[in-house]
Backbone as CSV, one residue per row, in Angstrom:
resi,resn,N_x,N_y,N_z,CA_x,CA_y,CA_z,C_x,C_y,C_z
1,UNK,-16.112,6.855,18.305,-15.178,5.817,18.217,-14.093,6.021,18.788
2,UNK,-13.027,5.594,19.472,-11.814,5.603,19.723,-10.618,5.020,19.415
3,UNK,-9.525,5.471,19.093,-8.183,4.695,18.423,-7.866,4.125,20.184
4,UNK,-6.839,3.361,19.624,-5.935,2.762,21.033,-4.970,3.790,21.543
5,UNK,-4.434,5.126,20.795,-4.123,6.107,21.221,-4.931,6.619,22.447
6,UNK,-6.081,7.101,22.066,-7.161,7.800,22.616,-7.515,7.255,23.795
7,UNK,-7.567,5.772,24.236,-7.666,5.304,25.386,-6.572,5.109,26.086
8,UNK,-5.473,5.463,25.574,-3.853,5.475,26.430,-3.322,4.200,26.053
9,UNK,-3.569,3.103,25.403,-2.830,2.043,24.669,-1.719,2.386,23.753
10,UNK,-0.738,2.314,24.094,0.452,2.787,23.328,1.310,1.655,22.774
11,UNK,1.252,0.417,23.657,1.652,-0.681,23.540,1.451,-1.419,22.281
12,UNK,2.242,-2.462,21.647,1.556,-3.419,20.731,0.937,-4.371,21.240
13,UNK,-0.015,-4.944,20.763,-1.101,-5.677,21.125,-0.450,-7.162,20.968
14,UNK,-0.649,-8.039,22.013,-0.135,-9.414,21.808,-0.961,-10.184,20.575
15,UNK,-0.001,-10.967,19.852,-0.508,-12.025,18.939,0.485,-13.205,19.136
16,UNK,-0.101,-13.865,20.236,0.826,-14.972,20.298,0.275,-16.338,20.301
17,UNK,-1.085,-16.212,19.826,-1.921,-17.597,19.665,-1.454,-18.297,18.241
18,UNK,-2.003,-19.492,18.130,-1.405,-20.349,16.783,-2.667,-20.354,15.902
19,UNK,-3.718,-19.523,16.004,-4.746,-19.452,14.870,-5.157,-17.770,14.766
20,UNK,-5.791,-17.461,13.627,-6.320,-16.498,13.152,-7.277,-15.880,14.076
21,UNK,-8.538,-16.804,14.364,-9.069,-16.372,15.553,-8.810,-16.050,17.129
22,UNK,-7.809,-17.012,17.479,-7.206,-16.700,18.699,-6.594,-15.687,18.799
23,UNK,-5.786,-15.177,17.715,-4.968,-13.627,17.641,-6.022,-12.892,17.950
24,UNK,-7.056,-12.748,16.920,-7.913,-11.570,17.308,-8.675,-11.612,18.201
25,UNK,-8.976,-12.678,19.288,-9.512,-12.995,20.379,-8.684,-11.916,21.638
26,UNK,-7.151,-12.723,21.438,-6.526,-12.158,22.166,-6.247,-10.547,22.430
27,UNK,-6.297,-10.329,21.115,-6.151,-8.708,20.723,-7.441,-8.151,21.697
28,UNK,-8.576,-8.433,21.120,-9.783,-7.552,21.910,-9.894,-8.023,23.509
29,UNK,-9.576,-9.036,23.630,-9.339,-9.529,25.187,-8.563,-8.376,25.856
30,UNK,-7.306,-8.250,25.503,-6.197,-7.563,26.008,-6.795,-6.019,26.231
31,UNK,-7.431,-5.211,25.135,-7.977,-4.090,25.184,-9.042,-4.194,26.429
32,UNK,-9.950,-5.053,26.356,-11.195,-5.179,27.392,-10.359,-5.173,28.992
33,UNK,-9.432,-6.237,29.027,-8.855,-6.303,30.214,-8.088,-5.276,30.896
34,UNK,-7.387,-4.566,30.059,-6.551,-3.697,30.479,-6.978,-2.201,30.444
35,UNK,-8.425,-1.968,29.729,-8.741,-0.710,29.667,-9.931,-0.473,29.783
36,UNK,-10.859,-1.594,29.783,-12.172,-1.796,30.074,-13.194,-0.838,29.087
37,UNK,-12.468,-1.204,27.735,-13.526,-0.318,26.604,-13.874,-1.474,25.685
38,UNK,-15.126,-1.360,25.314,-15.655,-2.284,24.374,-14.675,-2.233,23.347
39,UNK,-14.626,-3.170,22.290,-13.784,-2.928,20.993,-13.944,-4.247,20.278
40,UNK,-13.060,-3.925,18.990,-12.821,-5.145,18.224,-11.598,-5.136,17.641
41,UNK,-11.283,-5.993,17.279,-9.816,-6.286,16.739,-9.942,-7.616,15.888
42,UNK,-8.908,-7.502,14.836,-9.089,-8.641,13.975,-7.421,-9.109,13.641
43,UNK,-7.579,-10.407,12.879,-6.373,-10.755,12.307,-6.596,-11.380,11.204
44,UNK,-5.604,-11.444,10.165,-5.799,-11.625,8.895,-4.547,-12.765,8.412
45,UNK,-4.924,-13.744,7.292,-3.905,-14.599,6.891,-4.346,-14.894,5.520
46,UNK,-3.129,-15.274,4.885,-3.298,-16.052,3.746,-3.022,-17.717,3.848
47,UNK,-4.061,-18.031,3.209,-4.060,-19.669,3.353,-3.977,-20.491,2.263
48,UNK,-2.718,-20.960,2.141,-2.761,-21.764,0.714,-2.885,-23.522,0.889
49,UNK,-3.681,-23.809,0.372,-4.019,-25.601,0.391,-2.913,-26.459,0.232
50,UNK,-2.300,-26.033,-0.776,-1.032,-27.032,-1.081,0.016,-26.997,0.152
51,UNK,0.177,-25.865,0.992,0.964,-25.598,2.120,0.120,-25.986,3.308
52,UNK,-0.849,-26.390,3.579,-1.614,-27.164,4.697,-2.032,-25.902,5.440
53,UNK,-2.357,-24.834,4.679,-2.811,-23.758,5.391,-2.008,-22.745,5.695
54,UNK,-0.814,-22.738,5.463,0.395,-21.614,5.551,0.567,-20.733,4.376
55,UNK,0.747,-19.785,4.682,1.587,-19.101,6.064,0.705,-19.051,7.022
56,UNK,-0.691,-18.476,6.784,-2.030,-18.669,8.073,-1.471,-17.678,8.953
57,UNK,-1.625,-17.987,9.979,-1.365,-17.092,11.089,-0.200,-16.319,11.274
58,UNK,0.772,-16.875,10.641,2.251,-15.979,10.367,2.232,-15.434,9.084
59,UNK,1.451,-15.055,8.301,1.491,-14.675,7.279,2.442,-13.135,7.098
60,UNK,2.469,-12.731,7.838,3.246,-11.323,7.796,4.517,-11.592,8.619
61,UNK,4.754,-12.900,8.906,6.491,-13.215,9.086,6.586,-14.276,8.715
62,UNK,5.989,-14.801,7.449,6.270,-15.713,6.595,7.692,-16.450,6.500
63,UNK,8.387,-15.074,5.872,9.667,-15.214,5.546,10.788,-14.392,6.550
64,UNK,10.360,-14.441,7.682,11.049,-14.066,9.086,10.449,-12.845,9.741
65,UNK,11.343,-12.478,10.953,10.685,-11.475,11.691,10.804,-10.075,11.117
66,UNK,11.732,-9.890,9.943,11.560,-8.844,9.094,10.261,-8.089,8.616
67,UNK,9.215,-9.167,8.524,7.939,-8.579,8.208,7.848,-8.101,6.445
68,UNK,8.893,-8.668,5.668,8.868,-8.298,4.390,8.072,-8.605,3.483
69,UNK,7.060,-7.976,2.998,6.194,-8.562,2.051,6.629,-9.082,1.024
70,UNK,8.018,-8.294,0.168,8.862,-8.923,-0.806,9.310,-10.545,-0.480
71,UNK,9.814,-10.295,0.684,10.463,-11.758,1.285,9.140,-13.041,1.217
72,UNK,8.248,-12.271,1.885,6.991,-13.435,2.370,6.546,-13.840,0.715
73,UNK,6.763,-13.037,-0.370,6.119,-13.396,-1.473,7.135,-14.205,-2.386
74,UNK,8.443,-13.779,-2.095,9.401,-14.853,-2.839,9.741,-16.172,-2.005
75,UNK,9.333,-16.406,-0.863,9.168,-17.651,0.132,8.132,-18.544,-0.845
76,UNK,7.015,-17.838,-0.673,5.356,-18.606,-1.262,5.653,-18.716,-2.393
77,UNK,6.264,-18.243,-3.493,6.525,-18.546,-4.817,7.450,-19.711,-4.928
78,UNK,8.413,-19.615,-4.271,9.633,-20.604,-4.119,8.761,-21.911,-3.773
79,UNK,7.813,-21.860,-2.687,7.176,-23.281,-2.176,6.277,-23.736,-3.129
80,UNK,6.019,-22.901,-4.005,4.811,-23.318,-4.926,5.386,-23.258,-6.338
81,UNK,6.684,-23.422,-6.447,7.482,-23.229,-7.868,7.047,-24.164,-8.804
82,UNK,7.012,-25.586,-8.338,6.557,-26.624,-9.332,5.133,-27.230,-9.317
83,UNK,4.496,-26.634,-8.352,2.877,-26.925,-7.489,1.747,-26.373,-8.682
84,UNK,1.372,-27.583,-8.894,-0.243,-27.184,-9.810,-1.435,-26.742,-8.973
85,UNK,-1.248,-27.250,-7.866,-2.533,-26.681,-6.869,-1.963,-25.694,-6.095
86,UNK,-2.608,-24.650,-6.660,-2.139,-23.036,-5.879,-3.673,-22.240,-5.414
87,UNK,-4.697,-23.360,-5.016,-5.667,-22.773,-4.493,-5.338,-22.295,-2.925
88,UNK,-6.040,-21.137,-2.609,-5.789,-20.329,-1.429,-6.901,-19.630,-1.177
89,UNK,-6.893,-19.013,0.257,-7.867,-17.988,0.585,-6.993,-17.026,1.333
90,UNK,-7.935,-15.647,1.562,-7.381,-14.864,2.403,-8.535,-14.915,3.777
91,UNK,-8.077,-14.604,4.891,-9.222,-15.045,5.881,-8.994,-14.107,6.964
92,UNK,-10.144,-13.372,7.279,-9.826,-12.221,8.519,-11.152,-12.949,9.407
93,UNK,-10.692,-12.490,11.046,-11.691,-12.917,11.901,-11.595,-11.819,12.600
94,UNK,-12.497,-10.939,12.797,-12.812,-9.997,13.694,-13.296,-10.477,14.775
95,UNK,-12.901,-9.906,16.269,-12.996,-10.413,17.691,-14.000,-8.970,18.145
96,UNK,-15.375,-9.211,18.583,-15.879,-8.122,19.153,-16.117,-8.279,20.425
97,UNK,-15.704,-7.022,21.365,-15.605,-7.463,22.675,-16.577,-6.392,23.409
98,UNK,-17.855,-6.876,23.906,-18.807,-5.989,24.547,-19.048,-6.135,26.142
99,UNK,-19.591,-5.369,26.935,-20.143,-5.870,28.138,-20.804,-7.071,27.829
100,UNK,-21.866,-7.391,27.018,-22.616,-8.371,26.722,-21.787,-9.689,26.247
101,UNK,-20.807,-9.627,25.899,-19.838,-10.781,25.513,-18.851,-10.833,24.512
102,UNK,-18.678,-11.877,23.920,-17.392,-11.517,22.723,-18.162,-12.689,21.615
103,UNK,-17.825,-11.785,20.651,-18.276,-12.427,19.130,-17.405,-12.335,18.287
104,UNK,-17.360,-13.407,17.313,-16.322,-13.637,16.171,-17.185,-13.418,14.864
105,UNK,-16.490,-12.703,13.910,-17.071,-12.674,12.410,-15.911,-12.908,11.402
106,UNK,-16.088,-13.902,10.655,-15.134,-14.431,9.571,-15.471,-13.722,8.469
107,UNK,-14.708,-13.761,7.564,-14.514,-13.055,6.003,-13.209,-13.882,5.288
108,UNK,-13.911,-14.523,4.289,-12.975,-15.611,3.632,-13.523,-15.352,2.040
109,UNK,-11.932,-14.826,1.307,-11.877,-14.452,0.028,-11.168,-15.614,-0.797
110,UNK,-11.955,-16.598,-1.522,-11.306,-17.501,-2.180,-10.778,-17.112,-3.486
111,UNK,-9.499,-17.761,-3.489,-8.780,-17.538,-4.988,-7.754,-18.522,-5.099
112,UNK,-6.760,-18.033,-6.103,-5.296,-18.667,-6.245,-4.252,-17.992,-6.254
113,UNK,-3.086,-18.232,-6.174,-2.065,-17.704,-6.369,-1.025,-17.992,-8.055
114,UNK,-1.024,-16.611,-8.349,-0.289,-16.945,-9.483,1.056,-17.079,-9.371
115,UNK,1.848,-17.223,-10.768,3.287,-17.754,-10.907,4.312,-16.597,-10.317
116,UNK,4.223,-15.263,-10.574,4.744,-13.981,-10.515,3.808,-12.890,-10.007
117,UNK,4.375,-11.781,-9.807,3.920,-10.776,-9.184,3.158,-10.001,-10.600
118,UNK,1.718,-9.375,-10.066,1.345,-8.968,-10.933,0.750,-7.558,-10.512
119,UNK,0.890,-6.324,-10.807,0.018,-5.392,-10.262,1.208,-4.228,-9.092
120,UNK,0.768,-3.149,-8.998,1.515,-2.496,-8.018,0.676,-2.232,-6.599
121,UNK,-0.756,-2.135,-6.883,-1.681,-1.598,-5.649,-1.531,-2.587,-4.700
122,UNK,-2.362,-2.287,-3.594,-2.587,-3.147,-2.409,-1.440,-3.169,-1.456
123,UNK,-1.248,-4.287,-0.961,-0.130,-4.700,-0.061,0.173,-6.069,0.478
124,UNK,0.898,-6.377,1.145,1.123,-7.984,1.606,1.162,-9.027,0.083
125,UNK,0.312,-10.144,0.377,0.247,-10.847,-0.826,-0.380,-10.884,-1.965
126,UNK,-1.155,-9.281,-1.908,-2.207,-9.065,-3.096,-1.446,-8.854,-4.792
127,UNK,-0.189,-8.910,-4.922,0.386,-9.207,-6.362,0.372,-10.579,-6.707
128,UNK,-0.234,-11.291,-5.971,0.044,-12.795,-6.487,-1.269,-13.836,-6.116
129,UNK,-2.090,-12.869,-5.505,-3.483,-13.528,-5.269,-4.582,-13.114,-6.389
130,UNK,-5.185,-14.071,-7.122,-6.255,-13.866,-8.111,-7.778,-14.374,-7.301
131,UNK,-8.641,-13.367,-7.040,-10.176,-13.843,-6.409,-10.689,-14.873,-7.381
132,UNK,-11.420,-15.720,-6.956,-12.255,-16.802,-7.719,-13.050,-15.729,-8.585
133,UNK,-13.276,-16.111,-10.144,-14.221,-15.270,-11.002,-13.533,-14.025,-11.234
134,UNK,-12.572,-13.790,-11.168,-11.656,-12.639,-11.576,-10.510,-13.004,-12.544
135,UNK,-9.715,-12.193,-13.199,-8.561,-12.367,-14.063,-7.211,-11.520,-13.273
136,UNK,-7.873,-10.618,-12.670,-6.597,-9.734,-12.153,-6.509,-9.985,-10.708
137,UNK,-5.019,-9.720,-10.051,-4.689,-10.143,-8.868,-5.141,-8.603,-8.296
138,UNK,-5.260,-8.997,-6.849,-5.980,-7.941,-5.925,-5.074,-6.589,-6.268
139,UNK,-3.815,-6.768,-6.348,-2.627,-5.670,-6.632,-3.010,-4.799,-8.041
140,UNK,-3.667,-5.593,-8.995,-4.505,-4.580,-10.029,-5.842,-4.215,-10.311
141,UNK,-6.338,-4.491,-8.967,-7.490,-4.047,-9.018,-7.641,-2.656,-8.564
142,UNK,-8.409,-1.743,-8.744,-8.901,-0.272,-8.085,-9.284,-0.537,-6.544
143,UNK,-8.883,0.007,-5.593,-9.176,-0.163,-4.469,-10.566,-0.361,-4.085
144,UNK,-11.259,0.529,-4.688,-12.859,0.269,-4.591,-13.505,-1.058,-5.188
145,UNK,-12.822,-1.712,-6.074,-13.157,-2.862,-6.474,-12.708,-4.058,-5.480
146,UNK,-11.556,-4.048,-5.242,-10.835,-4.517,-3.888,-11.975,-4.651,-2.879
147,UNK,-12.341,-3.588,-2.290,-12.815,-3.380,-1.083,-14.168,-4.093,-1.175
148,UNK,-14.654,-3.924,-2.506,-16.432,-4.706,-2.435,-16.230,-6.412,-2.185
149,UNK,-14.797,-6.942,-2.176,-14.992,-8.525,-2.305,-13.779,-9.149,-1.142
150,UNK,-13.254,-8.120,-0.652,-12.134,-8.538,0.381,-12.550,-9.346,1.635
151,UNK,-11.773,-9.924,1.981,-12.201,-10.875,3.307,-12.550,-9.951,4.417
152,UNK,-11.624,-8.479,4.356,-11.765,-7.852,5.576,-13.421,-7.453,5.535
153,UNK,-13.832,-6.921,4.257,-15.033,-6.217,4.014,-16.144,-7.383,4.136
154,UNK,-15.965,-8.627,3.936,-17.242,-9.472,4.357,-17.535,-9.860,5.885
155,UNK,-16.099,-9.788,6.377,-15.971,-9.938,8.196,-16.769,-8.631,8.737
156,UNK,-16.577,-7.463,8.375,-17.089,-6.118,8.566,-18.464,-6.131,8.481
157,UNK,-19.088,-6.417,7.335,-20.566,-6.575,6.645,-21.020,-7.577,7.760
158,UNK,-20.543,-8.819,7.956,-21.082,-9.618,9.067,-21.225,-8.872,10.631
159,UNK,-20.365,-8.185,10.694,-20.320,-7.361,12.211,-21.765,-6.465,12.049
160,UNK,-21.640,-5.831,10.780,-22.624,-4.366,10.934,-24.149,-5.114,10.704
161,UNK,-24.322,-6.344,10.303,-25.444,-7.043,10.121,-25.873,-7.557,11.840
162,UNK,-24.691,-7.732,12.636,-25.146,-8.492,13.941,-25.427,-7.079,14.717
163,UNK,-24.706,-5.656,14.309,-25.264,-4.709,14.813,-26.887,-4.232,15.020
164,UNK,-26.886,-4.323,13.735,-28.290,-4.142,13.038,-29.249,-4.937,13.760
165,UNK,-28.983,-6.035,13.906,-29.898,-6.841,14.555,-30.473,-7.276,15.865
166,UNK,-29.189,-6.310,16.657,-29.362,-6.105,17.948,-29.725,-4.988,18.717
167,UNK,-30.442,-4.846,19.265,-30.802,-3.614,20.308,-29.798,-3.395,21.330
168,UNK,-28.653,-2.931,21.015,-27.658,-2.980,22.393,-28.191,-1.732,23.247
169,UNK,-28.611,-0.597,23.096,-29.359,0.319,23.871,-30.446,-0.218,24.749
170,UNK,-31.237,-1.052,24.398,-32.151,-1.490,25.204,-31.307,-2.541,26.145
171,UNK,-30.310,-3.460,25.457,-30.166,-4.521,26.311,-29.629,-3.492,27.770
172,UNK,-28.545,-2.321,27.429,-27.885,-1.759,28.338,-28.738,-1.021,29.116
173,UNK,-29.780,-0.638,29.078,-31.000,-0.206,29.865,-31.209,-0.979,30.747
174,UNK,-31.351,-2.243,30.648,-32.169,-2.913,31.692,-31.161,-3.471,32.959
């Protein structure tokens, strides 16, 4: 496996689409179109029901271009201050680009937003997100526990199943 640096890609990949799947596809297509390398790329976001799916595709820039997790959480909590419907989900989409085509794999982790930060682990919105069936925020969980249930893990598992169920060596030999 090669990194972007290994293939000579040092620029920031574009993320100008208005959906999470759109951004994932844009990034994998950029690498494919400019470097002719099979690849995968992802995009993720937090979608809050009361906020009609926001912050969604702009999760990292929710409170501005400075991309501050603290500012993003502050704005999210302010926007939900008096709201009782705090259901939300983390969503990841992986776009896989191969010679044979392009595929998308989605991972979703459902949960809710708590009233204040809890825990010091993780990143982004982890201190305010409790997965369904748990009493701890993602930031309070051990990384091994979080990785077993995360939206990214779910999407990656789907991609692994895809690879396991397809014989790409046989396809490439034809």
